[in-house]
C-alpha positions as CSV (number, residue, x, y, z in Angstrom):
1,M,13.3,23.7,-2.6
2,K,13.9,20.9,-5.1
3,T,17.3,19.3,-4.9
4,K,19.4,18.1,-7.9
5,F,19.7,14.4,-8.0
6,K,23.0,12.5,-7.8
7,V,23.4,8.9,-8.9
8,E,24.6,7.8,-5.4
9,D,21.3,9.2,-3.9
10,G,19.5,6.3,-5.6
11,D,21.7,3.7,-3.9
12,I,21.2,5.3,-0.5
13,I,17.4,5.3,-1.0
14,S,17.5,1.7,-2.2
15,K,19.3,0.6,0.9
16,S,16.9,2.4,3.2
17,F,13.9,0.7,1.5
18,Q,15.6,-2.7,2.0
19,T,16.0,-1.8,5.7
20,L,12.3,-0.8,5.9
21,Q,11.3,-4.1,4.3
22,N,13.3,-6.0,7.0
23,N,11.8,-4.0,9.8
24,I,8.2,-4.7,8.5
25,I,9.0,-8.4,8.3
26,N,10.4,-8.5,11.8
27,E,7.3,-6.7,13.1
28,F,4.9,-9.2,11.5
29,L,6.9,-12.2,12.7
30,K,6.1,-11.1,16.3
31,Y,2.6,-12.5,15.6
32,E,3.6,-15.6,13.7
33,E,4.9,-19.1,14.1
34,T,5.4,-19.4,10.3
35,D,8.4,-17.8,8.6
36,F,8.5,-15.9,5.3
37,H,9.4,-17.5,2.1
38,I,12.1,-15.3,0.6
39,D,12.6,-15.0,-3.1
40,T,15.6,-12.9,-4.4
41,W,15.3,-12.3,-8.1
42,K,17.1,-10.5,-11.0
43,R,15.4,-8.8,-13.9
44,P,16.9,-9.5,-17.3
45,E,16.3,-5.9,-18.4
46,G,18.1,-4.5,-15.3
47,G,17.7,-4.5,-11.5
48,G,15.9,-7.0,-9.3
49,G,14.3,-7.4,-5.9
50,R,13.3,-9.5,-2.9
51,T,9.8,-10.9,-2.5
52,C,8.9,-12.1,0.9
53,V,5.6,-14.0,1.4
54,L,4.2,-15.7,4.5
55,S,1.3,-18.1,3.9
56,K,-1.1,-20.1,6.1
57,G,0.1,-18.5,9.3
58,C,-1.6,-18.3,12.7
59,T,-2.3,-14.6,12.3
60,F,-2.2,-14.1,8.5
61,D,-3.7,-16.2,5.7
62,K,-1.1,-14.4,3.6
63,V,1.1,-11.4,3.9
64,G,3.5,-10.1,1.2
65,V,6.4,-7.7,1.7
66,N,8.1,-6.8,-1.5
67,F,11.1,-4.8,-2.4
68,S,12.2,-4.0,-6.0
69,D,14.8,-1.8,-7.7
70,I,14.6,-1.9,-11.4
71,N,15.7,0.1,-14.4
72,G,14.7,0.3,-18.0
73,T,15.1,2.2,-21.3
74,S,11.6,3.6,-21.5
75,L,9.0,4.4,-18.9
76,P,5.8,2.3,-19.4
77,P,2.4,4.0,-20.0
78,A,1.2,3.6,-16.3
79,A,4.1,5.9,-15.3
80,T,3.6,8.6,-17.9
81,S,-0.2,8.8,-18.2
82,N,-0.2,12.0,-16.1
83,R,3.2,13.2,-17.2
84,P,3.6,12.9,-21.0
85,E,6.9,14.8,-20.9
86,L,8.4,11.6,-19.5
87,N,7.6,9.5,-22.6
88,G,10.7,7.6,-23.9
89,M,12.9,8.5,-21.0
90,K,15.2,6.0,-19.2
91,Y,14.3,5.3,-15.6
92,R,15.1,3.7,-12.3
93,A,12.2,2.8,-10.0
94,M,12.3,1.3,-6.6
95,G,9.9,0.7,-3.7
96,V,8.4,-1.4,-1.0
97,S,4.9,-2.8,-1.2
98,V,3.0,-4.6,1.6
99,V,-0.4,-6.2,1.6
100,T,-1.8,-8.2,4.5
101,H,-4.6,-10.8,4.4
102,P,-5.4,-11.6,8.0
103,K,-6.9,-14.8,9.2
104,N,-9.3,-13.2,11.6
105,P,-12.1,-11.2,9.9
106,F,-12.0,-8.6,12.7
107,V,-8.5,-7.7,11.7
108,P,-8.4,-5.3,8.7
109,T,-6.5,-5.8,5.5
110,V,-3.9,-3.0,5.1
111,H,-1.7,-1.9,2.3
112,L,1.5,0.1,2.1
113,N,3.6,1.4,-0.8
114,V,6.5,3.7,-0.8
115,R,8.4,4.3,-4.1
116,F,11.1,6.4,-5.7
117,F,11.5,7.2,-9.4
118,M,14.1,8.9,-11.4
119,A,13.9,9.5,-15.2
120,F,16.6,10.8,-17.4
121,D,18.0,11.1,-20.9
122,E,21.3,12.4,-22.3
123,N,20.1,16.0,-22.7
124,T,18.5,16.8,-19.3
125,E,19.2,16.7,-15.6
126,P,17.6,13.6,-14.0
127,L,14.1,14.1,-12.7
128,W,13.1,12.5,-9.4
129,W,10.0,12.1,-7.3
130,F,8.6,10.0,-4.5
131,G,5.2,8.5,-4.0
132,G,3.3,6.2,-1.7
133,G,0.8,5.9,1.1
134,F,-1.2,3.4,3.1
135,D,-4.8,2.5,3.4
136,M,-7.0,0.2,5.5
137,T,-9.7,-2.2,4.3
138,P,-11.8,-3.5,7.2
139,F,-14.5,-6.2,7.1
140,Y,-16.0,-5.7,10.5
141,P,-14.7,-2.2,11.4
142,F,-14.0,-0.8,14.9
143,L,-14.3,3.0,15.0
144,E,-11.4,3.4,17.4
145,D,-9.1,1.5,15.0
146,V,-10.1,3.8,12.1
147,I,-9.6,6.9,14.2
148,L,-6.2,5.6,15.3
149,W,-5.2,5.0,11.7
150,H,-6.1,8.5,10.7
151,E,-4.7,10.2,13.8
152,S,-1.4,8.5,13.1
153,A,-1.5,9.7,9.5
154,Q,-2.3,13.2,10.5
155,K,0.7,13.4,12.9
156,L,3.0,12.0,10.3
157,C,2.1,14.3,7.4
158,V,4.3,17.3,8.1
159,L,6.9,18.6,5.7
160,D,8.6,22.0,6.3
161,K,6.1,22.7,9.0
162,K,3.1,22.3,6.6
163,N,0.6,19.5,7.3
164,Y,-0.4,17.6,4.1
165,Y,-2.9,15.2,5.8
166,D,-6.0,16.7,4.3
167,D,-4.5,16.7,0.8
168,F,-3.1,13.2,1.0
169,K,-6.3,11.9,2.6
170,K,-8.4,13.2,-0.3
171,Q,-6.0,11.7,-2.8
172,C,-6.3,8.4,-1.0
173,D,-10.1,8.6,-1.0
174,D,-10.1,9.5,-4.7
175,Y,-7.6,6.8,-5.7
176,F,-8.8,3.8,-3.8
177,Y,-12.3,3.9,-5.3
178,L,-14.0,1.2,-7.3
179,K,-15.9,3.1,-10.0
180,H,-17.7,0.1,-11.3
181,R,-19.0,-0.7,-7.7
182,N,-19.5,2.9,-6.8
183,E,-17.8,2.4,-3.4
184,P,-14.4,3.0,-1.8
185,R,-12.0,0.1,-1.2
186,G,-12.1,0.8,2.5
187,V,-11.7,3.6,5.0
188,G,-8.7,5.2,3.4
189,G,-5.5,6.6,4.8
190,I,-3.1,8.7,2.8
191,F,-1.8,8.7,-0.8
192,F,0.6,10.9,-2.6
193,D,2.5,11.0,-5.9
194,N,5.1,13.3,-7.6
195,L,6.5,14.4,-4.2
196,N,9.6,16.5,-5.1
197,N,8.7,20.0,-4.0
198,H,11.0,19.8,-0.9
199,K,14.7,18.8,-0.5
200,L,15.4,15.3,-1.6
201,A,16.6,14.3,1.9
202,D,13.4,15.6,3.5
203,C,11.2,13.8,1.0
204,H,13.2,10.6,1.6
205,D,12.9,10.9,5.3
206,F,9.2,11.4,5.0
207,V,8.5,8.3,3.0
208,I,10.6,6.2,5.4
209,K,8.4,7.6,8.2
210,V,5.3,6.7,6.2
211,G,6.5,3.1,6.3
212,E,7.3,3.2,10.0
213,C,4.0,4.7,10.9
214,F,2.2,2.0,8.8
215,Y,3.6,-1.0,10.7
216,T,3.7,0.5,14.2
217,T,0.0,1.6,13.9
218,Y,-1.1,-1.7,12.4
219,S,0.7,-3.6,15.1
220,K,-1.4,-1.9,17.7
221,I,-4.6,-2.9,15.9
222,L,-3.4,-6.5,15.4
223,K,-2.8,-6.9,19.2
224,K,-6.3,-5.9,20.0
225,R,-8.2,-7.9,17.3
226,K,-6.2,-11.0,16.2
227,D,-7.6,-13.3,18.9
228,L,-11.2,-12.2,18.8
229,P,-13.6,-15.2,18.3
230,Y,-15.3,-15.4,14.9
231,S,-17.8,-17.6,13.1
232,E,-18.0,-19.2,9.6
233,K,-20.4,-16.4,8.6
234,H,-17.7,-13.8,9.6
235,K,-15.1,-15.7,7.5
236,S,-17.5,-16.0,4.5
237,F,-18.1,-12.3,4.5
238,Q,-14.4,-11.6,4.7
239,L,-13.8,-13.8,1.6
240,F,-16.6,-12.1,-0.2
241,R,-15.2,-8.6,0.5
242,R,-11.7,-9.7,-0.5
243,G,-13.2,-9.9,-4.0
244,R,-13.4,-6.1,-4.1
245,Y,-9.7,-6.0,-3.2
246,V,-8.9,-8.2,-6.2
247,E,-11.1,-6.2,-8.5
248,F,-9.3,-2.9,-7.6
249,N,-5.8,-4.4,-7.9
250,L,-6.4,-5.9,-11.3
251,V,-8.4,-3.0,-12.8
252,Y,-7.2,0.2,-11.3
253,D,-3.9,-0.2,-9.3
254,R,-1.2,1.8,-11.0
255,G,1.6,-0.2,-9.4
256,T,0.2,-3.5,-10.7
257,L,-0.2,-2.0,-14.2
258,F,3.3,-0.5,-14.1
259,G,4.8,-3.8,-13.1
260,L,3.0,-5.7,-15.9
261,Q,3.8,-3.1,-18.5
262,S,7.4,-3.0,-17.6
263,N,7.8,-6.7,-18.0
264,G,8.2,-7.1,-14.3
265,R,8.2,-10.3,-12.3
266,T,4.5,-11.5,-12.3
267,E,4.7,-13.6,-9.1
268,S,6.0,-10.5,-7.2
269,I,3.5,-8.1,-8.8
270,L,0.5,-10.3,-7.9
271,M,1.7,-11.2,-4.4
272,S,-1.0,-8.7,-3.3
273,L,-3.8,-11.0,-4.2
274,P,-5.4,-13.0,-1.4
275,P,-5.0,-16.8,-1.2
276,S,-8.7,-17.4,-1.2
277,V,-11.7,-15.3,-2.2
278,N,-15.4,-15.7,-3.0
279,W,-17.5,-14.0,-5.6
280,I,-21.1,-14.6,-4.5
281,Y,-23.8,-13.3,-6.7
282,N,-25.9,-10.7,-4.9
283,Y,-24.5,-11.4,-1.5
284,P,-27.3,-11.1,1.0
285,V,-26.6,-8.3,3.6
286,E,-29.5,-8.0,6.0
287,D,-30.5,-4.6,7.5
288,G,-29.3,-4.3,11.0
289,S,-26.7,-7.1,10.6
290,E,-23.0,-6.9,11.6
291,E,-22.2,-6.9,7.9
292,S,-24.5,-3.9,7.1
293,V,-22.4,-1.7,9.4
294,L,-19.6,-1.7,6.9
295,Y,-21.9,-0.4,4.1
296,N,-23.9,2.0,6.2
297,D,-21.2,3.6,8.4
298,Y,-17.8,3.1,6.8
299,L,-17.8,2.7,3.0
300,M,-17.9,6.5,2.4
301,A,-15.4,9.4,2.5
302,K,-15.5,10.9,6.0
303,D,-13.6,13.2,8.2
304,W,-12.7,10.3,10.6
305,L,-10.9,12.6,13.0
306,K,-14.3,14.3,13.7
307,E,-15.8,11.0,14.6
308,K,-13.8,10.8,17.9
309,N,-15.9,11.4,21.0
């Protein structure tokens, strides 16, 4: 049952997102000798945030953990393309976004976003909804890591005794897809939007659990893979595949488009981009090579839970 929104609910959710940001940073610092650069900023149109980026670490080439809480007088097109009834409404939008670019090519890149929107005008009750999800983009995949990722997501996706994993997984597979390359960004995870068909407190609790599941599961993978030996060829392929990540974020990502269209803070919006990347024309991937495994066995929508022996 949908709950009416009270103004103070937004402040409670904002504080919980800031706590989630801190918890993710503290988890990543367990694997680092380098600290995060912390940038607290204000937005002239209203609101602000805190951008935290770690660069040139021993585990991460770059990792960004961003929190923002902004408001404005009219929702930008990226937020209303699927909901034209919101055109022209005032809004408050907040969220946490995380992207990792690991040093070791055997460690996957992962992404998290959790967000909360409210839209309102003088004549109607405020409208509210949550969105978010997480996904994994490996370079040299390990099946056990992919299965762990999806098993964790399946256990998480319960609201009012109903499991939404299959629905949220399909949304993830559909969303994180590079149409111009005819390939998915990675091995998926979960993705959802317009979540408001349960009590606000239950939806809020769920998205916080999404964030907690993300960093605890990724931490298990990091421990197993971060110290594996790798070659220059492995690193070269990682940098090449990072190009796909850049293409998706600049062409399709709704969060990036929303940020730019709402006159957001560009440095924070583009913190998801890797520090180094290569676009190599017609990159040679030999049949039977380590690199071919990604294309042949992983870059496709699968029921990963059925892959478990």
